[in-house]
OpenMM code with the backbone's topology and positions (N, CA, C; nanometers):
from openmm import Vec3, app, unit

residues = "MET LYS ASN PRO PHE GLY ARG PRO PHE SER GLU LEU PRO LEU THR GLY TYR LEU ARG LEU ARG ASP ILE ILE LYS PRO HIS GLY PRO ILE PRO VAL SER ARG SER THR TRP TYR GLN GLY ILE LYS ASP GLY ARG PHE PRO ARG PRO VAL MET LEU GLY PRO ARG LEU PRO ALA TRP ARG VAL SER ASP ILE ARG ASN PHE ILE GLU ASN GLY VAL GLY PRO ASN ASP".split()
positions = [
    Vec3(5.3928, 9.7343, 16.8784),
    Vec3(5.4929, 9.6384, 16.9094),
    Vec3(5.5644, 9.5797, 16.7861),
    Vec3(5.7149, 9.5963, 16.7960),
    Vec3(5.7818, 9.5688, 16.6518),
    Vec3(5.8623, 9.4568, 16.6839),
    Vec3(5.8376, 9.3923, 16.5684),
    Vec3(5.9284, 9.2391, 16.5893),
    Vec3(6.0630, 9.2295, 16.5672),
    Vec3(6.1799, 9.1547, 16.5847),
    Vec3(6.2916, 9.1361, 16.5731),
    Vec3(6.3100, 9.1860, 16.4360),
    Vec3(6.2431, 9.1361, 16.3201),
    Vec3(6.2842, 9.1387, 16.1953),
    Vec3(6.2722, 9.2572, 16.1273),
    Vec3(6.1756, 9.3747, 16.2067),
    Vec3(6.1738, 9.5219, 16.1274),
    Vec3(6.0441, 9.5563, 16.0634),
    Vec3(5.9223, 9.4019, 16.1034),
    Vec3(5.8285, 9.4393, 16.0516),
    Vec3(5.7388, 9.4587, 16.1487),
    Vec3(5.6231, 9.5466, 16.1358),
    Vec3(5.5298, 9.5627, 16.2289),
    Vec3(5.4315, 9.4093, 16.2562),
    Vec3(5.3979, 9.4046, 16.3850),
    Vec3(5.3102, 9.2996, 16.3937),
    Vec3(5.1600, 9.3367, 16.3198),
    Vec3(5.1347, 9.4400, 16.2986),
    Vec3(5.0013, 9.5025, 16.2429),
    Vec3(4.9915, 9.4777, 16.1095),
    Vec3(5.0762, 9.4160, 16.0642),
    Vec3(5.0960, 9.3667, 15.9228),
    Vec3(5.0431, 9.2216, 15.9219),
    Vec3(5.0437, 9.1556, 16.0338),
    Vec3(5.0019, 8.9914, 16.0201),
    Vec3(4.8599, 9.0003, 16.0813),
    Vec3(4.7424, 8.9371, 15.9838),
    Vec3(4.6045, 8.9128, 16.0574),
    Vec3(4.6191, 8.8446, 16.1984),
    Vec3(4.4957, 8.8692, 16.2697),
    Vec3(4.5273, 8.8658, 16.4140),
    Vec3(4.5113, 8.6708, 16.4282),
    Vec3(4.4335, 8.6409, 16.3053),
    Vec3(4.3942, 8.5007, 16.3198),
    Vec3(4.3982, 8.4274, 16.1928),
    Vec3(4.3920, 8.3157, 16.1491),
    Vec3(4.3898, 8.2632, 16.0215),
    Vec3(4.5145, 8.1853, 16.0105),
    Vec3(4.5230, 8.2090, 15.8534),
    Vec3(4.6266, 8.1206, 15.7735),
    Vec3(4.7186, 8.2071, 15.6958),
    Vec3(4.8698, 8.1684, 15.6910),
    Vec3(4.9417, 8.2430, 15.5874),
    Vec3(4.9788, 8.1206, 15.5160),
    Vec3(5.0132, 8.1916, 15.3797),
    Vec3(5.0897, 8.1263, 15.2689),
    Vec3(5.2214, 8.1563, 15.2876),
    Vec3(5.3117, 8.0919, 15.2569),
    Vec3(5.4707, 8.0829, 15.2529),
    Vec3(5.4976, 8.2618, 15.2071),
    Vec3(5.4201, 8.2979, 15.0731),
    Vec3(5.4819, 8.4184, 15.0281),
    Vec3(5.4292, 8.5537, 15.1375),
    Vec3(5.3505, 8.5073, 15.2407),
    Vec3(5.3158, 8.6114, 15.3480),
    Vec3(5.4217, 8.5768, 15.4814),
    Vec3(5.5014, 8.5075, 15.4663),
    Vec3(5.5842, 8.4865, 15.5851),
    Vec3(5.7337, 8.5301, 15.5628),
    Vec3(5.8023, 8.4596, 15.4245),
    Vec3(5.9351, 8.4969, 15.3981),
    Vec3(5.9454, 8.6152, 15.3564),
    Vec3(6.0847, 8.6431, 15.3116),
    Vec3(6.1045, 8.7722, 15.2029),
    Vec3(6.0598, 8.7154, 15.0849),
    Vec3(6.0446, 8.8795, 14.9762),
    Vec3(6.0284, 8.9610, 15.0065),
    Vec3(5.9478, 9.0423, 15.0820),
    Vec3(5.8218, 8.9863, 15.0731),
    Vec3(5.6712, 9.0349, 15.1266),
    Vec3(5.6894, 9.0214, 15.2711),
    Vec3(5.7208, 8.9106, 15.2930),
    Vec3(5.6931, 8.8686, 15.4706),
    Vec3(5.7823, 8.9090, 15.5701),
    Vec3(5.7741, 8.8848, 15.7030),
    Vec3(5.8259, 8.9422, 15.8009),
    Vec3(5.9795, 8.8806, 15.8394),
    Vec3(5.9792, 8.7606, 15.7766),
    Vec3(6.0542, 8.6962, 15.7935),
    Vec3(6.1860, 8.6884, 15.7019),
    Vec3(6.3373, 8.7038, 15.7266),
    Vec3(6.4107, 8.7897, 15.6202),
    Vec3(6.4841, 8.6079, 15.5746),
    Vec3(6.3978, 8.4963, 15.5006),
    Vec3(6.5067, 8.3769, 15.4679),
    Vec3(6.4765, 8.3444, 15.3661),
    Vec3(6.4913, 8.2928, 15.2689),
    Vec3(6.4753, 8.2143, 15.1829),
    Vec3(6.3946, 8.0952, 15.1806),
    Vec3(6.3536, 8.0497, 15.0664),
    Vec3(6.2092, 7.9610, 15.0720),
    Vec3(6.3262, 7.8123, 15.1206),
    Vec3(6.4206, 7.7818, 15.0362),
    Vec3(6.5044, 7.6613, 15.0915),
    Vec3(6.5307, 7.6539, 15.2156),
    Vec3(6.5978, 7.7887, 15.3088),
    Vec3(6.6026, 7.7913, 15.4017),
    Vec3(6.5063, 7.7583, 15.5312),
    Vec3(6.3759, 7.8182, 15.4966),
    Vec3(6.2806, 7.8161, 15.5629),
    Vec3(6.2360, 7.6170, 15.5580),
    Vec3(6.2097, 7.5789, 15.4766),
    Vec3(6.2118, 7.4335, 15.4469),
    Vec3(6.3382, 7.3533, 15.5377),
    Vec3(6.4115, 7.3713, 15.5080),
    Vec3(6.5097, 7.3396, 15.6063),
    Vec3(6.4997, 7.3070, 15.7285),
    Vec3(6.4617, 7.4600, 15.8269),
    Vec3(6.4564, 7.4999, 15.8928),
    Vec3(6.3258, 7.4172, 16.0006),
    Vec3(6.2073, 7.3908, 15.8932),
    Vec3(6.1143, 7.2891, 15.9144),
    Vec3(6.1577, 7.1430, 15.9614),
    Vec3(6.2198, 7.1075, 15.8947),
    Vec3(6.3041, 6.9434, 15.8518),
    Vec3(6.3656, 6.9841, 15.9922),
    Vec3(6.4529, 7.0520, 16.0202),
    Vec3(6.5319, 7.0623, 16.1546),
    Vec3(6.4750, 7.0915, 16.3013),
    Vec3(6.3141, 7.1430, 16.2665),
    Vec3(6.2360, 7.1524, 16.4039),
    Vec3(6.2901, 7.3112, 16.4341),
    Vec3(6.3445, 7.4350, 16.3617),
    Vec3(6.3623, 7.5437, 16.3908),
    Vec3(6.2529, 7.6322, 16.3637),
    Vec3(6.1667, 7.6208, 16.2446),
    Vec3(6.0375, 7.6767, 16.2144),
    Vec3(5.8681, 7.5827, 16.2447),
    Vec3(5.8228, 7.6739, 16.2559),
    Vec3(5.6703, 7.5829, 16.2658),
    Vec3(5.6277, 7.5224, 16.1443),
    Vec3(5.5935, 7.3944, 16.1638),
    Vec3(5.5443, 7.3202, 16.0846),
    Vec3(5.3936, 7.3690, 15.9996),
    Vec3(5.3965, 7.3706, 15.8957),
    Vec3(5.2755, 7.3901, 15.7827),
    Vec3(5.1438, 7.3175, 15.8253),
    Vec3(5.0248, 7.3355, 15.8058),
    Vec3(4.9246, 7.2468, 15.8105),
    Vec3(4.8763, 7.2512, 15.6527),
    Vec3(4.8076, 7.1593, 15.6441),
    Vec3(4.7935, 7.1035, 15.4841),
    Vec3(4.6157, 7.1539, 15.4611),
    Vec3(4.6102, 7.2477, 15.3848),
    Vec3(4.4345, 7.2735, 15.3537),
    Vec3(4.4279, 7.2350, 15.2410),
    Vec3(4.5253, 7.1990, 15.1875),
    Vec3(4.4494, 7.0793, 15.0491),
    Vec3(4.5674, 6.9956, 15.0151),
    Vec3(4.5655, 6.8893, 14.9329),
    Vec3(4.6529, 6.7858, 14.8786),
    Vec3(4.8204, 6.8845, 14.8530),
    Vec3(4.7957, 6.9956, 14.7922),
    Vec3(4.9244, 7.0501, 14.7478),
    Vec3(4.9175, 7.2116, 14.8254),
    Vec3(4.8468, 7.2217, 14.9320),
    Vec3(4.8299, 7.3727, 14.9847),
    Vec3(4.8935, 7.3661, 15.1358),
    Vec3(5.0097, 7.4034, 15.1856),
    Vec3(5.0560, 7.4369, 15.2840),
    Vec3(4.9895, 7.5767, 15.3381),
    Vec3(4.9753, 7.5713, 15.4596),
    Vec3(5.0072, 7.7254, 15.5315),
    Vec3(5.0162, 7.6828, 15.6692),
    Vec3(5.0434, 7.8086, 15.7254),
    Vec3(5.0977, 7.8254, 15.8333),
    Vec3(4.9903, 7.8940, 15.9311),
    Vec3(4.9619, 7.8344, 16.0636),
    Vec3(4.8579, 7.9415, 16.1257),
    Vec3(4.9497, 8.0512, 16.2091),
    Vec3(4.8368, 8.1618, 16.1961),
    Vec3(4.9059, 8.2845, 16.2062),
    Vec3(4.9761, 8.2788, 16.3540),
    Vec3(4.9038, 8.2285, 16.4825),
    Vec3(4.9304, 8.2327, 16.5788),
    Vec3(5.0805, 8.1425, 16.5830),
    Vec3(5.0988, 8.0345, 16.5343),
    Vec3(5.2570, 7.9757, 16.5238),
    Vec3(5.3266, 8.0851, 16.4777),
    Vec3(5.2992, 8.1482, 16.3674),
    Vec3(5.3800, 8.2501, 16.3233),
    Vec3(5.4432, 8.3622, 16.4095),
    Vec3(5.3328, 8.4482, 16.4964),
    Vec3(5.3308, 8.4988, 16.5507),
    Vec3(5.4454, 8.4652, 16.7174),
    Vec3(5.3890, 8.3431, 16.7147),
    Vec3(5.4971, 8.3035, 16.8489),
    Vec3(5.6271, 8.2923, 16.8159),
    Vec3(5.6517, 8.2543, 16.6934),
    Vec3(5.7553, 8.2563, 16.6371),
    Vec3(5.8765, 8.3589, 16.6065),
    Vec3(5.8197, 8.4504, 16.5611),
    Vec3(5.8783, 8.6036, 16.5806),
    Vec3(5.8980, 8.6228, 16.6878),
    Vec3(5.7916, 8.6335, 16.8172),
    Vec3(5.7802, 8.7218, 16.9270),
    Vec3(5.9243, 8.5989, 17.0132),
    Vec3(5.8781, 8.4731, 17.0271),
    Vec3(6.0000, 8.4099, 17.1056),
    Vec3(6.0456, 8.3092, 17.0249),
    Vec3(6.1158, 8.3062, 16.8961),
    Vec3(6.2108, 8.2734, 16.8156),
    Vec3(6.1957, 8.0925, 16.8710),
    Vec3(6.0697, 8.0211, 16.8822),
    Vec3(6.0696, 7.9026, 16.8964),
    Vec3(5.9194, 7.8418, 16.8033),
    Vec3(5.9518, 7.6825, 16.7439),
    Vec3(5.7944, 7.6643, 16.6887),
    Vec3(5.7241, 7.6287, 16.7888),
    Vec3(5.6090, 7.5712, 16.7407),
    Vec3(5.5079, 7.5042, 16.8379),
    Vec3(5.5606, 7.3768, 16.8981),
    Vec3(5.6385, 7.2892, 16.8493),
    Vec3(5.6761, 7.1973, 16.9090),
    Vec3(5.8230, 7.1965, 17.0139),
    Vec3(5.8547, 7.3233, 17.0361),
    Vec3(5.9368, 7.3517, 17.1085),
    Vec3(5.9157, 7.3305, 17.2835),
] * unit.nanometer
topology = app.Topology()
chain = topology.addChain("A")
for resn in residues:
    res = topology.addResidue(resn, chain)
    for name in ("N", "CA", "C"):
        topology.addAtom(name, app.Element.getBySymbol(name[0]), res)
């Protein structure tokens, strides 16, 4: 299955967590900048991260897959 952003889902792991560099451009499946991503989190358009450490945000693969498939975050 191909996602709306042009990258195949097979490039995402099935479970676990993703760092920001694995989600947004140039290597990730979502073509937005870092500042756009964080503004989208603030506005509720993008999934919120979970903190794996004091300065280590990550996103659940399931949240990112859901966002790509449905265009919604987990809080919608």
